[in-house]
KOLKOL-737710 format. One line per field, with one value per atom (N, C-alpha, C, O): residue number from 1; residue in three letters; atom name; x, y, z negated. Coordinates in Angstrom, 1 decimal. Layout:
# residues N
pati <- [NUM, ...]
drenvex <- [ALA, ...]
guba <- [CA, ...]
u <- [X, ...]
v <- [Y, ...]
w <- [Z, ...]
END
This chain:
# residues 109
pati <- [1, 1, 1, 1, 2, 2, 2, 2, 3, 3, 3, 3, 4, 4, 4, 4, 5, 5, 5, 5, 6, 6, 6, 6, 7, 7, 7, 7, 8, 8, 8, 8, 9, 9, 9, 9, 10, 10, 10, 10, 11, 11, 11, 11, 12, 12, 12, 12, 13, 13, 13, 13, 14, 14, 14, 14, 15, 15, 15, 15, 16, 16, 16, 16, 17, 17, 17, 17, 18, 18, 18, 18, 19, 19, 19, 19, 20, 20, 20, 20, 21, 21, 21, 21, 22, 22, 22, 22, 23, 23, 23, 23, 24, 24, 24, 24, 25, 25, 25, 25, 26, 26, 26, 26, 27, 27, 27, 27, 28, 28, 28, 28, 29, 29, 29, 29, 30, 30, 30, 30, 31, 31, 31, 31, 32, 32, 32, 32, 33, 33, 33, 33, 34, 34, 34, 34, 35, 35, 35, 35, 36, 36, 36, 36, 37, 37, 37, 37, 38, 38, 38, 38, 39, 39, 39, 39, 40, 40, 40, 40, 41, 41, 41, 41, 42, 42, 42, 42, 43, 43, 43, 43, 44, 44, 44, 44, 45, 45, 45, 45, 46, 46, 46, 46, 47, 47, 47, 47, 48, 48, 48, 48, 49, 49, 49, 49, 50, 50, 50, 50, 51, 51, 51, 51, 52, 52, 52, 52, 53, 53, 53, 53, 54, 54, 54, 54, 55, 55, 55, 55, 56, 56, 56, 56, 57, 57, 57, 57, 58, 58, 58, 58, 59, 59, 59, 59, 60, 60, 60, 60, 61, 61, 61, 61, 62, 62, 62, 62, 63, 63, 63, 63, 64, 64, 64, 64, 65, 65, 65, 65, 66, 66, 66, 66, 67, 67, 67, 67, 68, 68, 68, 68, 69, 69, 69, 69, 70, 70, 70, 70, 71, 71, 71, 71, 72, 72, 72, 72, 73, 73, 73, 73, 74, 74, 74, 74, 75, 75, 75, 75, 76, 76, 76, 76, 77, 77, 77, 77, 78, 78, 78, 78, 79, 79, 79, 79, 80, 80, 80, 80, 81, 81, 81, 81, 82, 82, 82, 82, 83, 83, 83, 83, 84, 84, 84, 84, 85, 85, 85, 85, 86, 86, 86, 86, 87, 87, 87, 87, 88, 88, 88, 88, 89, 89, 89, 89, 90, 90, 90, 90, 91, 91, 91, 91, 92, 92, 92, 92, 93, 93, 93, 93, 94, 94, 94, 94, 95, 95, 95, 95, 96, 96, 96, 96, 97, 97, 97, 97, 98, 98, 98, 98, 99, 99, 99, 99, 100, 100, 100, 100, 101, 101, 101, 101, 102, 102, 102, 102, 103, 103, 103, 103, 104, 104, 104, 104, 105, 105, 105, 105, 106, 106, 106, 106, 107, 107, 107, 107, 108, 108, 108, 108, 109, 109, 109, 109]
drenvex <- [MET, MET, MET, MET, THR, THR, THR, THR, THR, THR, THR, THR, GLU, GLU, GLU, GLU, MET, MET, MET, MET, ARG, ARG, ARG, ARG, VAL, VAL, VAL, VAL, ARG, ARG, ARG, ARG, GLN, GLN, GLN, GLN, GLN, GLN, GLN, GLN, LEU, LEU, LEU, LEU, HIS, HIS, HIS, HIS, LEU, LEU, LEU, LEU, ILE, ILE, ILE, ILE, GLU, GLU, GLU, GLU, THR, THR, THR, THR, LEU, LEU, LEU, LEU, LEU, LEU, LEU, LEU, ARG, ARG, ARG, ARG, GLU, GLU, GLU, GLU, HIS, HIS, HIS, HIS, GLY, GLY, GLY, GLY, GLN, GLN, GLN, GLN, TRP, TRP, TRP, TRP, GLN, GLN, GLN, GLN, SER, SER, SER, SER, VAL, VAL, VAL, VAL, ALA, ALA, ALA, ALA, PRO, PRO, PRO, PRO, ASP, ASP, ASP, ASP, ALA, ALA, ALA, ALA, SER, SER, SER, SER, VAL, VAL, VAL, VAL, PHE, PHE, PHE, PHE, ASP, ASP, ASP, ASP, SER, SER, SER, SER, THR, THR, THR, THR, GLN, GLN, GLN, GLN, PRO, PRO, PRO, PRO, PHE, PHE, PHE, PHE, CYS, CYS, CYS, CYS, MET, MET, MET, MET, ASP, ASP, ASP, ASP, THR, THR, THR, THR, LEU, LEU, LEU, LEU, GLU, GLU, GLU, GLU, PRO, PRO, PRO, PRO, PHE, PHE, PHE, PHE, GLU, GLU, GLU, GLU, TRP, TRP, TRP, TRP, LEU, LEU, LEU, LEU, GLN, GLN, GLN, GLN, TRP, TRP, TRP, TRP, VAL, VAL, VAL, VAL, LEU, LEU, LEU, LEU, ILE, ILE, ILE, ILE, PRO, PRO, PRO, PRO, ARG, ARG, ARG, ARG, MET, MET, MET, MET, HIS, HIS, HIS, HIS, ALA, ALA, ALA, ALA, LEU, LEU, LEU, LEU, LEU, LEU, LEU, LEU, ASP, ASP, ASP, ASP, GLY, GLY, GLY, GLY, HIS, HIS, HIS, HIS, HIS, HIS, HIS, HIS, PRO, PRO, PRO, PRO, LEU, LEU, LEU, LEU, PRO, PRO, PRO, PRO, GLY, GLY, GLY, GLY, SER, SER, SER, SER, PHE, PHE, PHE, PHE, ALA, ALA, ALA, ALA, VAL, VAL, VAL, VAL, ALA, ALA, ALA, ALA, PRO, PRO, PRO, PRO, TYR, TYR, TYR, TYR, TYR, TYR, TYR, TYR, GLU, GLU, GLU, GLU, ILE, ILE, ILE, ILE, ALA, ALA, ALA, ALA, LEU, LEU, LEU, LEU, ASP, ASP, ASP, ASP, SER, SER, SER, SER, SER, SER, SER, SER, HIS, HIS, HIS, HIS, PRO, PRO, PRO, PRO, ALA, ALA, ALA, ALA, ARG, ARG, ARG, ARG, ASP, ASP, ASP, ASP, ALA, ALA, ALA, ALA, VAL, VAL, VAL, VAL, LEU, LEU, LEU, LEU, ALA, ALA, ALA, ALA, GLN, GLN, GLN, GLN, LEU, LEU, LEU, LEU, GLU, GLU, GLU, GLU, VAL, VAL, VAL, VAL, LEU, LEU, LEU, LEU, ASP, ASP, ASP, ASP, ALA, ALA, ALA, ALA, LEU, LEU, LEU, LEU, PHE, PHE, PHE, PHE, THR, THR, THR, THR, GLY, GLY, GLY, GLY, ASP, ASP, ASP, ASP, ASP, ASP, ASP, ASP, GLU, GLU, GLU, GLU]
guba <- [N, CA, C, O, N, CA, C, O, N, CA, C, O, N, CA, C, O, N, CA, C, O, N, CA, C, O, N, CA, C, O, N, CA, C, O, N, CA, C, O, N, CA, C, O, N, CA, C, O, N, CA, C, O, N, CA, C, O, N, CA, C, O, N, CA, C, O, N, CA, C, O, N, CA, C, O, N, CA, C, O, N, CA, C, O, N, CA, C, O, N, CA, C, O, N, CA, C, O, N, CA, C, O, N, CA, C, O, N, CA, C, O, N, CA, C, O, N, CA, C, O, N, CA, C, O, N, CA, C, O, N, CA, C, O, N, CA, C, O, N, CA, C, O, N, CA, C, O, N, CA, C, O, N, CA, C, O, N, CA, C, O, N, CA, C, O, N, CA, C, O, N, CA, C, O, N, CA, C, O, N, CA, C, O, N, CA, C, O, N, CA, C, O, N, CA, C, O, N, CA, C, O, N, CA, C, O, N, CA, C, O, N, CA, C, O, N, CA, C, O, N, CA, C, O, N, CA, C, O, N, CA, C, O, N, CA, C, O, N, CA, C, O, N, CA, C, O, N, CA, C, O, N, CA, C, O, N, CA, C, O, N, CA, C, O, N, CA, C, O, N, CA, C, O, N, CA, C, O, N, CA, C, O, N, CA, C, O, N, CA, C, O, N, CA, C, O, N, CA, C, O, N, CA, C, O, N, CA, C, O, N, CA, C, O, N, CA, C, O, N, CA, C, O, N, CA, C, O, N, CA, C, O, N, CA, C, O, N, CA, C, O, N, CA, C, O, N, CA, C, O, N, CA, C, O, N, CA, C, O, N, CA, C, O, N, CA, C, O, N, CA, C, O, N, CA, C, O, N, CA, C, O, N, CA, C, O, N, CA, C, O, N, CA, C, O, N, CA, C, O, N, CA, C, O, N, CA, C, O, N, CA, C, O, N, CA, C, O, N, CA, C, O, N, CA, C, O, N, CA, C, O, N, CA, C, O, N, CA, C, O, N, CA, C, O, N, CA, C, O, N, CA, C, O, N, CA, C, O, N, CA, C, O, N, CA, C, O, N, CA, C, O, N, CA, C, O, N, CA, C, O, N, CA, C, O, N, CA, C, O]
u <- [-11.0, -10.6, -9.1, -8.3, -8.7, -7.3, -6.5, -7.1, -5.2, -4.3, -4.5, -4.5, -4.6, -4.7, -6.0, -6.0, -7.1, -8.3, -8.3, -8.8, -7.6, -7.4, -6.6, -6.9, -5.5, -4.7, -5.5, -5.4, -6.2, -7.0, -8.1, -8.2, -8.7, -9.7, -9.0, -9.6, -7.8, -7.1, -6.7, -6.7, -6.3, -5.9, -7.2, -7.0, -8.3, -9.5, -9.9, -10.3, -9.7, -9.9, -9.0, -9.4, -7.7, -6.8, -7.2, -7.2, -7.6, -8.0, -9.3, -9.3, -10.2, -11.4, -11.0, -11.6, -10.1, -9.7, -9.0, -9.3, -8.2, -7.6, -8.6, -8.5, -9.6, -10.7, -11.5, -11.8, -11.8, -12.6, -11.9, -12.5, -10.6, -9.8, -9.3, -8.4, -9.8, -9.4, -8.0, -7.4, -7.4, -6.0, -5.9, -4.8, -7.0, -7.0, -7.0, -7.9, -6.1, -5.9, -6.6, -6.6, -7.2, -7.9, -7.0, -7.3, -5.8, -4.9, -3.6, -3.0, -3.1, -1.8, -0.6, -0.7, 0.4, 1.5, 2.3, 2.1, 3.2, 4.0, 4.8, 5.3, 5.0, 5.7, 7.1, 7.6, 7.7, 9.1, 9.2, 10.3, 8.2, 8.3, 8.5, 9.0, 8.2, 8.4, 9.8, 10.2, 10.7, 12.1, 12.9, 14.1, 12.4, 13.1, 13.8, 13.4, 15.0, 15.8, 15.6, 16.2, 14.9, 14.7, 13.6, 12.6, 13.7, 12.6, 11.3, 11.4, 10.2, 8.9, 8.8, 8.0, 9.8, 9.9, 9.8, 9.2, 10.5, 10.3, 10.8, 10.5, 11.6, 12.1, 11.2, 11.4, 10.2, 9.3, 7.8, 7.0, 7.5, 6.0, 5.8, 6.7, 4.7, 4.2, 3.8, 3.5, 3.9, 3.6, 2.2, 2.2, 1.2, -0.1, -0.1, -0.9, 0.6, 0.7, 1.4, 0.9, 2.4, 3.1, 2.1, 2.1, 1.3, 0.3, -0.6, -0.8, -1.1, -2.1, -1.5, -2.0, -0.3, 0.3, 1.3, 1.6, 1.8, 2.8, 2.3, 2.1, 2.1, 1.8, 0.5, 0.5, -0.6, -1.9, -1.9, -2.4, -1.5, -1.6, -0.7, -1.0, 0.5, 1.5, 1.0, 1.1, 0.4, -0.1, -1.3, -1.4, -2.2, -3.3, -2.8, -3.4, -1.7, -1.2, -0.6, -0.8, 0.0, 0.5, -0.7, -0.6, -1.7, -2.9, -3.6, -4.0, -3.8, -4.5, -3.7, -4.3, -2.4, -1.6, -1.3, -0.5, -1.8, -1.6, -0.1, 0.4, 0.6, 2.0, 2.2, 1.3, 3.4, 3.6, 3.6, 4.2, 3.1, 3.2, 4.5, 5.2, 5.0, 6.2, 6.3, 5.3, 7.4, 7.6, 7.6, 7.2, 8.1, 8.2, 7.8, 8.0, 7.2, 6.5, 6.3, 5.7, 6.7, 6.5, 6.5, 7.6, 5.4, 5.3, 4.9, 5.2, 4.2, 3.8, 4.9, 4.7, 6.1, 7.1, 7.5, 7.8, 7.6, 7.9, 6.8, 7.1, 5.6, 4.5, 4.4, 3.9, 4.9, 4.9, 5.9, 5.6, 6.9, 7.9, 7.5, 7.6, 7.1, 6.8, 5.6, 5.6, 4.6, 3.4, 3.5, 3.8, 3.3, 3.2, 2.1, 1.0, 2.4, 1.5, 0.2, -0.8, 0.1, -1.1, -1.9, -3.0, -1.4, -2.2, -3.5, -3.4, -4.6, -5.9, -6.1, -6.9, -5.4, -5.6, -4.6, -4.7, -3.6, -2.4, -2.8, -2.5, -3.6, -3.8, -4.7, -4.4, -5.7, -6.6, -5.8, -6.0, -5.0, -4.3, -3.2, -3.0, -2.5, -1.4, -2.0, -1.3, -3.1, -3.7, -4.0, -3.8, -4.5, -4.8, -3.5, -3.5, -2.5, -1.2, -0.6, 0.1, -0.7, -0.3, -1.0, -0.4, -2.3, -3.0, -2.5, -2.3, -2.2, -1.7, -0.3, -0.1, 0.6, 1.9, 1.7, 2.5, 0.8, 0.6, 0.2, 0.5, -0.4, -0.8, 0.4, 0.4, 1.6, 2.8, 3.7, 4.7, 3.4, 4.3, 3.7, 4.3, 2.4, 1.7, 1.2, 0.7, 1.3, 0.8, -0.6, -1.1, -1.4, -2.8, -3.8, -5.0, -3.4, -4.4, -5.1, -5.9]
v <- [0.2, -0.6, -0.9, 0.0, -2.1, -2.5, -1.9, -1.6, -1.8, -1.4, -2.3, -1.8, -3.6, -4.6, -4.3, -4.4, -4.0, -3.8, -2.5, -2.4, -1.5, -0.2, -0.4, 0.2, -1.2, -1.4, -2.1, -1.7, -3.1, -3.9, -2.9, -2.9, -2.1, -1.1, -0.2, 0.2, 0.3, 1.2, 0.5, 1.2, -0.7, -1.5, -1.6, -1.4, -1.8, -1.9, -0.6, -0.5, 0.5, 1.8, 2.1, 2.7, 1.8, 2.0, 1.2, 1.7, -0.1, -0.9, -0.3, -0.2, 0.2, 0.8, 2.0, 2.2, 2.9, 4.0, 3.6, 4.2, 2.6, 2.1, 1.6, 1.9, 0.9, 0.5, 1.7, 1.7, 2.6, 3.8, 4.6, 5.2, 4.6, 5.4, 4.5, 4.9, 3.3, 2.4, 1.9, 1.6, 1.9, 1.4, 0.0, -0.5, -0.7, -2.1, -3.0, -2.9, -3.9, -4.8, -6.2, -6.7, -6.7, -8.0, -9.2, -10.3, -9.0, -10.0, -9.7, -8.7, -10.7, -10.6, -10.5, -11.1, -9.7, -9.7, -11.0, -11.8, -11.2, -12.4, -12.5, -11.5, -13.7, -13.9, -13.3, -13.0, -13.2, -12.7, -11.3, -10.9, -10.5, -9.1, -9.0, -8.0, -10.1, -10.0, -10.4, -10.4, -10.8, -11.1, -9.8, -10.0, -8.7, -7.4, -7.3, -7.8, -6.7, -6.4, -4.9, -4.5, -4.2, -2.8, -2.5, -3.3, -1.5, -1.2, -0.9, -0.3, -1.4, -1.2, -1.8, -1.4, -2.7, -3.3, -2.2, -2.4, -1.1, 0.1, -0.2, 0.6, -1.2, -1.5, -2.5, -2.7, -3.1, -4.0, -3.8, -4.3, -2.9, -2.6, -1.2, -0.4, -0.7, 0.6, 0.8, -0.2, 2.0, 2.2, 1.6, 1.0, 1.8, 1.3, -0.3, -0.9, -0.8, -2.3, -2.8, -3.8, -2.1, -2.6, -2.6, -3.6, -1.6, -1.6, -2.8, -3.5, -3.1, -4.1, -5.5, -6.4, -5.7, -7.1, -7.4, -8.6, -6.4, -6.7, -6.2, -7.0, -4.9, -4.4, -4.9, -5.5, -4.7, -5.1, -6.6, -7.0, -7.5, -8.9, -9.3, -10.2, -8.7, -9.1, -8.6, -9.3, -7.4, -6.9, -7.8, -8.1, -8.2, -9.0, -10.4, -11.0, -10.9, -12.2, -12.1, -13.0, -11.0, -10.8, -10.8, -11.4, -10.0, -9.9, -11.2, -11.6, -11.9, -13.2, -14.3, -15.1, -14.2, -15.2, -14.7, -15.4, -13.6, -13.0, -12.8, -13.1, -12.4, -12.1, -10.7, -9.9, -10.4, -9.0, -8.1, -8.5, -6.9, -5.9, -5.2, -5.2, -4.6, -3.9, -2.8, -2.2, -2.7, -1.7, -0.2, 0.7, -0.1, 1.2, 1.0, -0.1, 2.0, 1.8, 3.1, 4.0, 3.3, 4.6, 4.4, 4.2, 4.3, 4.2, 5.5, 5.7, 6.4, 7.7, 8.5, 9.1, 8.6, 9.4, 8.9, 9.7, 7.6, 7.1, 7.5, 7.9, 7.4, 7.8, 9.3, 9.7, 10.1, 11.5, 11.8, 12.7, 11.0, 11.2, 10.4, 10.9, 9.2, 8.2, 8.6, 8.3, 9.2, 9.5, 10.9, 11.9, 11.0, 12.3, 13.2, 12.7, 14.4, 15.3, 15.5, 15.9, 15.2, 15.3, 14.0, 14.0, 13.0, 11.7, 11.9, 12.4, 11.5, 11.8, 11.1, 11.6, 10.0, 9.3, 9.7, 9.3, 10.5, 10.7, 11.3, 10.7, 12.4, 13.0, 12.1, 12.0, 11.5, 10.6, 9.4, 9.1, 8.8, 7.6, 8.0, 7.4, 9.1, 9.6, 9.9, 9.6, 10.5, 10.9, 9.6, 9.6, 8.5, 7.3, 6.5, 5.8, 6.7, 6.0, 6.7, 6.1, 8.0, 8.8, 8.3, 8.2, 8.0, 7.5, 6.1, 5.8, 5.3, 4.0, 4.1, 3.4, 4.9, 5.1, 5.5, 5.1, 6.4, 6.9, 5.8, 5.9, 4.8, 3.7, 3.0, 2.3, 3.1, 2.4, 3.3, 2.9, 4.6, 5.5, 6.1, 6.8, 5.7, 6.2, 7.7, 8.3, 8.2, 9.5, 9.5, 10.5, 8.5, 8.4, 8.8, 8.7, 9.3, 9.7, 11.0, 11.5]
w <- [-18.9, -17.8, -17.9, -18.2, -17.7, -17.8, -16.6, -15.6, -16.8, -15.7, -14.5, -13.3, -14.8, -13.7, -12.9, -11.6, -13.6, -12.9, -12.1, -11.0, -12.7, -12.0, -10.7, -9.7, -10.8, -9.7, -8.6, -7.4, -8.9, -7.9, -7.3, -6.1, -8.1, -7.6, -6.6, -5.6, -6.9, -6.1, -4.7, -3.7, -4.8, -3.6, -2.7, -1.5, -3.3, -2.5, -1.8, -0.7, -2.6, -2.1, -0.9, 0.1, -1.0, 0.1, 1.3, 2.5, 1.1, 2.2, 2.9, 4.1, 2.1, 2.7, 3.5, 4.6, 3.0, 3.8, 5.1, 6.2, 5.1, 6.3, 7.3, 8.5, 6.8, 7.7, 8.3, 9.5, 7.4, 7.9, 8.9, 9.8, 8.9, 9.8, 11.0, 11.8, 11.1, 12.2, 12.2, 13.2, 11.0, 10.9, 10.4, 10.2, 10.1, 9.6, 10.8, 11.7, 10.9, 12.0, 11.7, 10.6, 12.8, 12.6, 12.9, 12.5, 13.5, 13.8, 13.2, 13.3, 12.4, 11.8, 12.8, 13.8, 12.5, 13.4, 13.3, 12.4, 14.3, 14.3, 13.0, 12.5, 12.5, 11.2, 11.2, 10.2, 12.4, 12.4, 11.9, 11.5, 12.0, 11.6, 10.1, 9.6, 9.3, 7.9, 7.5, 6.3, 8.5, 8.2, 8.1, 7.9, 8.2, 8.1, 6.8, 5.8, 6.9, 5.7, 5.3, 4.3, 6.1, 5.8, 4.8, 4.8, 4.0, 3.1, 3.9, 5.0, 3.4, 4.0, 5.4, 6.3, 5.7, 7.1, 8.2, 9.2, 7.9, 8.8, 10.2, 11.1, 10.4, 11.7, 12.5, 13.7, 11.8, 12.4, 12.3, 13.1, 11.3, 11.1, 11.0, 10.6, 11.5, 11.3, 9.8, 9.1, 9.3, 7.9, 7.4, 6.3, 8.2, 7.7, 7.8, 7.1, 8.8, 8.9, 7.6, 7.1, 7.1, 5.9, 4.7, 3.9, 4.6, 3.5, 3.7, 2.7, 4.9, 5.1, 4.9, 4.3, 5.5, 5.6, 4.5, 4.3, 3.7, 2.7, 1.3, 0.5, 1.2, -0.2, -0.7, -1.8, 0.0, -0.6, -0.9, -2.0, 0.0, -0.3, -1.5, -2.3, -1.5, -2.6, -3.9, -4.9, -4.0, -5.2, -5.7, -6.9, -4.8, -5.1, -5.6, -6.5, -5.0, -5.4, -6.8, -7.6, -7.2, -8.5, -9.5, -10.5, -9.2, -10.0, -10.2, -11.3, -9.0, -9.1, -9.9, -10.6, -9.8, -10.6, -12.0, -12.7, -12.4, -13.7, -14.0, -15.1, -13.0, -13.1, -13.5, -13.4, -14.1, -14.5, -13.3, -12.2, -13.5, -12.4, -12.5, -13.5, -11.4, -11.4, -12.5, -12.8, -13.1, -14.1, -13.5, -14.2, -12.4, -11.7, -10.3, -9.7, -9.7, -8.4, -7.8, -8.4, -6.5, -5.8, -4.3, -3.8, -3.7, -2.2, -1.6, -0.4, -2.3, -1.7, -1.1, -0.1, -1.8, -1.2, 0.2, 1.1, 0.4, 1.8, 2.8, 3.9, 2.4, 3.3, 3.6, 4.7, 2.7, 3.0, 4.1, 4.9, 4.2, 5.3, 6.5, 7.7, 6.3, 7.5, 8.3, 9.5, 7.7, 8.5, 9.1, 8.3, 10.3, 11.0, 10.3, 10.0, 10.1, 9.4, 10.1, 9.5, 11.4, 12.2, 12.2, 12.8, 11.6, 11.6, 10.8, 9.7, 11.4, 10.8, 9.4, 8.6, 9.2, 7.9, 6.9, 5.7, 7.3, 6.4, 5.0, 4.0, 5.0, 3.7, 2.8, 1.6, 3.3, 2.5, 1.9, 0.8, 2.8, 2.3, 1.4, 0.3, 1.7, 0.8, -0.6, -1.6, -0.7, -2.0, -2.8, -4.0, -2.1, -2.8, -3.2, -4.2, -2.4, -2.8, -4.0, -4.8, -4.1, -5.2, -6.5, -7.6, -6.4, -7.5, -7.9, -9.1, -6.9, -7.2, -7.9, -8.9, -7.3, -8.0, -9.4, -10.3, -9.7, -11.1, -12.0, -13.2, -11.6, -12.4, -13.0, -14.0, -12.3, -12.7, -13.4, -14.0, -13.5, -14.2, -15.4, -16.2, -15.6, -16.8, -16.6, -17.6, -15.4, -15.1, -14.6, -14.0, -14.9, -14.4, -15.4, -15.1, -16.5, -17.5, -17.1, -17.9]
END
């Protein structure tokens, strides 16, 4: 399986987890929240919102357009800090984000 296929598969897995944990939103936030200059739009979006409305669609757009994927990539460290340890979806989503990160570092073997 190619890296691109594995990345797409991992994105689908993360989306599924967000849906299973009731973190997937049916209505997009106001467009102004995407004007943030902060990493992960941390001043305008909640962590799971950023996954849904920024990371997942942008990664799919790269894949759909056959554009190069980022050479380095790490979102799991942010989520380790950003998500409260008592959040019911934290551990499951964090584990899948670590798998996604590993696809970009070559540590996925």
